Each structure stands twice: as structure tokens, then as C-alpha cells.
VEXMARLO-992136 format. One record per atom (N, C-alpha, C, O): residue number from 1; residue in three letters; atom name; x, y, z. Coordinates in Angstrom, 2 decimals, decimal comma, always signed. Layout:
# VEXMARLO-992136
   k   r  a      c1      c2      c3
 NUM Ala CA       X       Y       Z
...
//
This chain:
# VEXMARLO-992136
   k   r  a      c1      c2      c3
   1 Met  N   +8,93  -29,49  +40,90
   1 Met CA   +8,19  -28,70  +40,03
   1 Met  C   +7,62  -29,35  +38,80
   1 Met  O   +8,35  -30,06  +38,11
   2 Ala  N   +6,33  -29,16  +38,45
   2 Ala CA   +5,65  -29,82  +37,46
   2 Ala  C   +6,27  -29,39  +36,14
   2 Ala  O   +6,74  -28,27  +35,98
   3 Ala  N   +6,24  -30,32  +35,19
   3 Ala CA   +6,63  -30,03  +33,80
   3 Ala  C   +5,61  -29,05  +33,10
   3 Ala  O   +4,44  -28,99  +33,48
   4 Pro  N   +6,10  -28,29  +32,05
   4 Pro CA   +5,20  -27,33  +31,60
   4 Pro  C   +3,93  -28,00  +30,90
   4 Pro  O   +3,94  -29,01  +30,19
   5 Ser  N   +2,92  -27,28  +31,23
   5 Ser CA   +1,56  -27,76  +30,78
   5 Ser  C   +1,36  -27,47  +29,29
   5 Ser  O   +1,93  -26,51  +28,76
   6 Pro  N   +0,56  -28,27  +28,62
   6 Pro CA   +0,24  -27,90  +27,22
   6 Pro  C   -0,38  -26,49  +27,09
   6 Pro  O   -0,86  -25,93  +28,07
   7 Leu  N   -0,38  -25,98  +25,98
   7 Leu CA   -0,98  -24,65  +25,78
   7 Leu  C   -2,44  -24,52  +26,30
   7 Leu  O   -3,32  -25,28  +25,89
   8 Gly  N   -2,67  -23,62  +27,13
   8 Gly CA   -4,01  -23,46  +27,64
   8 Gly  C   -4,31  -24,33  +28,87
   8 Gly  O   -5,39  -24,19  +29,44
   9 Phe  N   -3,46  -25,16  +29,27
   9 Phe CA   -3,60  -25,97  +30,44
   9 Phe  C   -2,71  -25,56  +31,54
   9 Phe  O   -1,59  -25,11  +31,29
  10 Glu  N   -3,14  -25,69  +32,69
  10 Glu CA   -2,47  -25,23  +33,94
  10 Glu  C   -2,39  -26,40  +34,99
  10 Glu  O   -3,19  -27,33  +34,99
  11 His  N   -1,41  -26,29  +35,85
  11 His CA   -1,21  -27,25  +36,87
  11 His  C   -1,38  -26,53  +38,15
  11 His  O   -0,65  -25,58  +38,45
  12 Cys  N   -2,42  -27,00  +38,98
  12 Cys CA   -2,62  -26,16  +40,30
  12 Cys  C   -1,42  -26,51  +41,16
  12 Cys  O   -0,97  -27,65  +41,25
  13 Pro  N   -0,90  -25,42  +41,81
  13 Pro CA   +0,28  -25,64  +42,71
  13 Pro  C   -0,31  -26,16  +44,08
  13 Pro  O   +0,47  -26,66  +44,88
  14 Leu  N   -1,61  -26,06  +44,38
  14 Leu CA   -2,10  -26,38  +45,80
  14 Leu  C   -2,65  -27,83  +45,72
  14 Leu  O   -2,30  -28,65  +46,57
  15 Cys  N   -3,42  -28,13  +44,81
  15 Cys CA   -4,08  -29,51  +44,84
  15 Cys  C   -3,43  -30,43  +43,74
  15 Cys  O   -3,59  -31,65  +43,83
  16 Gly  N   -2,75  -29,93  +42,79
  16 Gly CA   -2,08  -30,69  +41,86
  16 Gly  C   -2,65  -31,24  +40,63
  16 Gly  O   -2,04  -31,99  +39,87
  17 Ile  N   -4,10  -30,75  +40,44
  17 Ile CA   -4,80  -31,32  +39,26
  17 Ile  C   -4,30  -30,35  +38,03
  17 Ile  O   -3,90  -29,20  +38,20
  18 Asp  N   -4,38  -31,00  +36,78
  18 Asp CA   -4,26  -30,21  +35,60
  18 Asp  C   -5,53  -30,01  +34,99
  18 Asp  O   -6,37  -30,91  +34,95
  19 Phe  N   -5,74  -28,78  +34,46
  19 Phe CA   -7,08  -28,41  +33,95
  19 Phe  C   -6,93  -27,27  +32,87
  19 Phe  O   -5,97  -26,50  +32,78
  20 Asp  N   -8,04  -27,28  +32,06
  20 Asp CA   -8,01  -26,32  +30,90
  20 Asp  C   -8,40  -24,98  +31,56
  20 Asp  O   -9,47  -24,82  +32,15
  21 Ala  N   -7,42  -23,96  +31,40
  21 Ala CA   -7,51  -22,69  +32,09
  21 Ala  C   -8,40  -21,76  +31,37
  21 Ala  O   -8,77  -20,74  +31,96
  22 Ser  N   -8,84  -22,03  +29,98
  22 Ser CA   -9,48  -20,99  +29,20
  22 Ser  C  -10,79  -20,91  +29,94
  22 Ser  O  -11,43  -21,91  +30,27
  23 Gly  N  -11,19  -19,62  +30,20
  23 Gly CA  -12,54  -19,25  +30,70
  23 Gly  C  -12,59  -19,34  +32,16
  23 Gly  O  -13,69  -19,22  +32,71
  24 Leu  N  -11,40  -19,58  +32,95
  24 Leu CA  -11,56  -19,83  +34,44
  24 Leu  C  -10,86  -18,60  +35,18
  24 Leu  O  -10,19  -18,77  +36,20
  25 Gly  N  -11,07  -17,36  +34,59
  25 Gly CA  -10,79  -16,26  +35,23
  25 Gly  C  -11,44  -16,15  +36,52
  25 Gly  O  -12,61  -16,54  +36,53
  26 Cys  N  -10,97  -15,71  +37,63
  26 Cys CA  -11,59  -15,82  +38,87
  26 Cys  C  -12,64  -14,85  +39,16
  26 Cys  O  -13,63  -15,27  +39,76
  27 Arg  N  -12,58  -13,58  +38,83
  27 Arg CA  -13,61  -12,71  +39,11
  27 Arg  C  -13,83  -11,76  +38,03
  27 Arg  O  -13,26  -10,67  +38,03
  28 Pro  N  -14,71  -12,17  +37,03
  28 Pro CA  -14,87  -11,32  +35,91
  28 Pro  C  -15,40   -9,91  +36,25
  28 Pro  O  -15,22   -8,98  +35,46
  29 Ser  N  -16,04   -9,74  +37,37
  29 Ser CA  -16,53   -8,48  +37,88
  29 Ser  C  -15,40   -7,59  +38,30
  29 Ser  O  -15,68   -6,40  +38,44
  30 Cys  N  -14,24   -7,96  +38,51
  30 Cys CA  -13,07   -7,22  +39,03
  30 Cys  C  -12,73   -6,13  +38,10
  30 Cys  O  -12,68   -6,39  +36,90
  31 Pro  N  -12,48   -4,83  +38,57
  31 Pro CA  -12,21   -3,85  +37,57
  31 Pro  C  -10,80   -4,06  +36,93
  31 Pro  O  -10,50   -3,44  +35,91
  32 Met  N   -9,93   -4,92  +37,51
  32 Met CA   -8,72   -5,20  +36,75
  32 Met  C   -8,82   -6,39  +36,04
  32 Met  O   -7,75   -6,91  +35,73
  33 Ala  N   -9,92   -6,97  +35,68
  33 Ala CA  -10,12   -8,31  +35,02
  33 Ala  C   -9,64   -8,32  +33,59
  33 Ala  O   -9,24   -9,37  +33,11
  34 Thr  N   -9,66   -7,15  +32,85
  34 Thr CA   -9,17   -7,06  +31,47
  34 Thr  C   -7,75   -7,27  +31,46
  34 Thr  O   -7,02   -6,56  +32,14
  35 Gly  N   -7,26   -8,28  +30,67
  35 Gly CA   -5,82   -8,70  +30,64
  35 Gly  C   -5,31   -9,31  +31,85
  35 Gly  O   -4,10   -9,50  +31,96
  36 Cys  N   -6,10   -9,64  +32,74
  36 Cys CA   -5,73  -10,39  +33,98
  36 Cys  C   -5,29  -11,91  +33,63
  36 Cys  O   -5,89  -12,55  +32,78
  37 His  N   -4,28  -12,39  +34,31
  37 His CA   -3,89  -13,73  +33,94
  37 His  C   -4,01  -14,69  +35,19
  37 His  O   -3,28  -15,67  +35,34
  38 Val  N   -4,98  -14,33  +36,08
  38 Val CA   -5,08  -14,99  +37,24
  38 Val  C   -6,29  -16,03  +36,98
  38 Val  O   -7,39  -15,67  +36,55
  39 Val  N   -5,96  -17,36  +37,30
  39 Val CA   -6,96  -18,31  +36,97
  39 Val  C   -7,39  -18,98  +38,33
  39 Val  O   -6,63  -18,93  +39,29
  40 Cys  N   -8,56  -19,58  +38,39
  40 Cys CA   -8,97  -20,31  +39,66
  40 Cys  C   -9,13  -21,84  +39,41
  40 Cys  O   -9,86  -22,23  +38,50
  41 Cys  N   -8,48  -22,65  +40,16
  41 Cys CA   -8,56  -24,12  +40,00
  41 Cys  C  -10,05  -24,50  +40,34
  41 Cys  O  -10,65  -24,20  +41,37
  42 Pro  N  -10,53  -25,22  +39,27
  42 Pro CA  -11,89  -25,80  +39,53
  42 Pro  C  -11,98  -26,90  +40,62
  42 Pro  O  -13,09  -27,26  +41,03
  43 Gly  N  -10,85  -27,42  +41,06
  43 Gly CA  -10,94  -28,48  +42,09
  43 Gly  C  -10,94  -27,93  +43,52
  43 Gly  O  -11,69  -28,41  +44,36
  44 Cys  N  -10,11  -26,93  +43,80
  44 Cys CA   -9,99  -26,35  +45,11
  44 Cys  C  -10,24  -24,88  +45,29
  44 Cys  O  -10,22  -24,34  +46,40
  45 Gly  N  -10,50  -24,19  +44,08
  45 Gly CA  -10,62  -22,74  +44,22
  45 Gly  C   -9,45  -21,79  +44,35
  45 Gly  O   -9,59  -20,57  +44,39
  46 Tyr  N   -8,36  -22,38  +44,40
  46 Tyr CA   -7,11  -21,58  +44,61
  46 Tyr  C   -6,88  -20,70  +43,43
  46 Tyr  O   -7,04  -21,12  +42,29
  47 Ser  N   -6,51  -19,45  +43,71
  47 Ser CA   -6,17  -18,46  +42,59
  47 Ser  C   -4,78  -18,38  +42,46
  47 Ser  O   -4,10  -18,30  +43,47
  48 Phe  N   -4,17  -18,38  +41,12
  48 Phe CA   -2,77  -18,21  +40,99
  48 Phe  C   -2,58  -17,73  +39,52
  48 Phe  O   -3,42  -17,97  +38,65
  49 Pro  N   -1,44  -17,04  +39,28
  49 Pro CA   -1,25  -16,46  +37,86
  49 Pro  C   -0,82  -17,58  +37,03
  49 Pro  O   -0,12  -18,50  +37,45
  50 Gln  N   -1,32  -17,46  +35,73
  50 Gln CA   -0,83  -18,41  +34,64
  50 Gln  C   +0,60  -18,41  +34,48
  50 Gln  O   +1,17  -17,32  +34,43
  51 Glu  N   +1,31  -19,58  +34,37
  51 Glu CA   +2,77  -19,48  +34,29
  51 Glu  C   +3,22  -18,97  +32,97
  51 Glu  O   +4,26  -18,32  +32,85
  52 Ser  N   +2,44  -19,25  +31,98
  52 Ser CA   +2,84  -18,87  +30,63
  52 Ser  C   +2,51  -17,48  +30,25
  52 Ser  O   +2,78  -17,11  +29,11
  53 Ala  N   +1,93  -16,62  +31,12
  53 Ala CA   +1,31  -15,30  +30,71
  53 Ala  C   +2,03  -14,30  +31,55
  53 Ala  O   +2,58  -14,70  +32,58
  54 Gly  N   +2,09  -13,02  +31,22
  54 Gly CA   +2,46  -11,99  +31,99
  54 Gly  C   +3,87  -11,92  +32,38
  54 Gly  O   +4,72  -12,47  +31,67
  55 Leu  N   +4,16  -11,33  +33,38
  55 Leu CA   +5,62  -11,11  +33,87
  55 Leu  C   +6,23  -12,45  +34,35
  55 Leu  O   +7,41  -12,70  +34,13
  56 Ala  N   +5,43  -13,28  +35,00
  56 Ala CA   +5,97  -14,53  +35,39
  56 Ala  C   +6,43  -15,41  +34,28
  56 Ala  O   +7,47  -16,07  +34,36
  57 Gly  N   +5,62  -15,41  +33,22
  57 Gly CA   +5,93  -16,25  +32,06
  57 Gly  C   +7,06  -15,77  +31,32
  57 Gly  O   +7,89  -16,55  +30,87
  58 Arg  N   +7,15  -14,35  +31,15
  58 Arg CA   +8,44  -13,81  +30,52
  58 Arg  C   +9,69  -14,03  +31,33
  58 Arg  O  +10,76  -14,23  +30,77
  59 Leu  N   +9,57  -14,01  +32,74
  59 Leu CA  +10,77  -14,13  +33,52
  59 Leu  C  +11,20  -15,64  +33,47
  59 Leu  O  +12,39  -15,95  +33,42
  60 Lys  N  +10,20  -16,57  +33,49
  60 Lys CA  +10,47  -17,94  +33,33
  60 Lys  C  +11,08  -18,33  +31,97
  60 Lys  O  +11,92  -19,24  +31,94
  61 Arg  N  +10,73  -17,74  +30,92
  61 Arg CA  +11,27  -17,95  +29,63
  61 Arg  C  +12,73  -17,32  +29,62
  61 Arg  O  +13,65  -17,92  +29,05
  62 Phe  N  +12,90  -16,26  +30,18
  62 Phe CA  +14,31  -15,59  +30,19
  62 Phe  C  +15,21  -16,42  +30,83
  62 Phe  O  +16,29  -16,70  +30,32
  63 Leu  N  +14,79  -16,94  +32,13
  63 Leu CA  +15,68  -17,77  +32,90
  63 Leu  C  +16,06  -19,08  +32,20
  63 Leu  O  +17,20  -19,53  +32,22
  64 Glu  N  +15,04  -19,66  +31,57
  64 Glu CA  +15,26  -20,83  +30,81
  64 Glu  C  +16,22  -20,64  +29,73
  64 Glu  O  +17,02  -21,55  +29,50
  65 Glu  N  +16,22  -19,57  +29,03
  65 Glu CA  +17,06  -19,24  +27,88
  65 Glu  C  +18,49  -19,13  +28,33
  65 Glu  O  +19,44  -19,67  +27,75
  66 Arg  N  +18,57  -18,39  +29,40
  66 Arg CA  +19,94  -18,18  +30,03
  66 Arg  C  +20,46  -19,50  +30,53
  66 Arg  O  +21,64  -19,76  +30,29
  67 Arg  N  +19,77  -20,31  +31,16
  67 Arg CA  +20,19  -21,72  +31,67
  67 Arg  C  +20,67  -22,53  +30,32
  67 Arg  O  +21,74  -23,13  +30,30
  68 Arg  N  +19,90  -22,50  +29,35
  68 Arg CA  +20,20  -23,22  +28,04
  68 Arg  C  +21,47  -22,66  +27,47
  68 Arg  O  +22,34  -23,44  +27,08
  69 Ala  N  +21,63  -21,38  +27,38
  69 Ala CA  +22,78  -20,79  +26,76
  69 Ala  C  +24,03  -21,08  +27,68
  69 Ala  O  +25,12  -21,29  +27,14
  70 Ala  N  +23,90  -21,09  +28,94
  70 Ala CA  +25,08  -21,43  +29,74
  70 Ala  C  +25,48  -22,94  +29,68
  70 Ala  O  +26,65  -23,30  +29,77
  71 Ala  N  +24,44  -23,80  +29,52
  71 Ala CA  +24,71  -25,16  +29,40
  71 Ala  C  +25,42  -25,45  +27,99
  71 Ala  O  +26,32  -26,28  +27,87
  72 Glu  N  +24,88  -24,66  +26,89
  72 Glu CA  +25,59  -24,84  +25,55
  72 Glu  C  +27,10  -24,18  +25,67
  72 Glu  O  +28,07  -24,77  +25,19
  73 Lys  N  +27,19  -23,21  +26,20
  73 Lys CA  +28,53  -22,62  +26,44
  73 Lys  C  +29,63  -23,51  +27,22
  73 Lys  O  +30,81  -23,58  +26,88
  74 Gly  N  +29,08  -24,15  +28,25
  74 Gly CA  +29,81  -25,05  +29,07
  74 Gly  C  +30,18  -26,27  +28,39
  74 Gly  O  +31,25  -26,83  +28,64
  75 Ser  N  +29,35  -26,72  +27,52
  75 Ser CA  +29,51  -27,99  +26,70
  75 Ser  C  +30,48  -27,90  +25,64
  75 Ser  O  +31,11  -28,89  +25,27
  76 Thr  N  +30,65  -26,63  +25,08
  76 Thr CA  +31,62  -26,47  +24,02
  76 Thr  C  +33,12  -26,16  +24,48
  76 Thr  O  +34,00  -26,01  +23,63
  77 Thr  N  +33,37  -26,07  +25,73
  77 Thr CA  +34,67  -25,81  +26,22
  77 Thr  C  +35,28  -27,01  +26,81
  77 Thr  O  +36,42  -26,96  +27,28
//
């Protein structure tokens, strides 16, 4: 798994390039586009959700916090 990208940058899971995700929403004419966190890779056109946004981002942060807390608890005993 790739290291977290800098703010606003994403790593394409299909082709592997890193790119600035700002303004790369896939289909602005989509009725669900407002608040949508799906981006399109400029290299291969693959659509995927931004890791840092939405439910996926919250779940990732939650799991990282739990992992960190468990590691801290394990190191103090």
C-alpha cells in the first residue's frame, strides 16, 4: 500500500501515478456530483474515491487511531 499522499494529491491504485486531485472530478454533469469525492486519474482514466475524504477517509483515520492506541497500550505493559 502506498504512503499517504500530501494534501490534495492522490495515488492511482491502477497505474500508480501521483497527481493533484483538485478539479479532477470525473463527471461534473452527474446529478450526484455535489459533494462527490470520486476522482479520475489523468494517466489512465480510472475512477476511484479520494482516500482522505468521505466515509473511506473517516474509516481509515478511525482504524489508524485504534492501531496507534493499541500499540501504545501494548508498549506500556
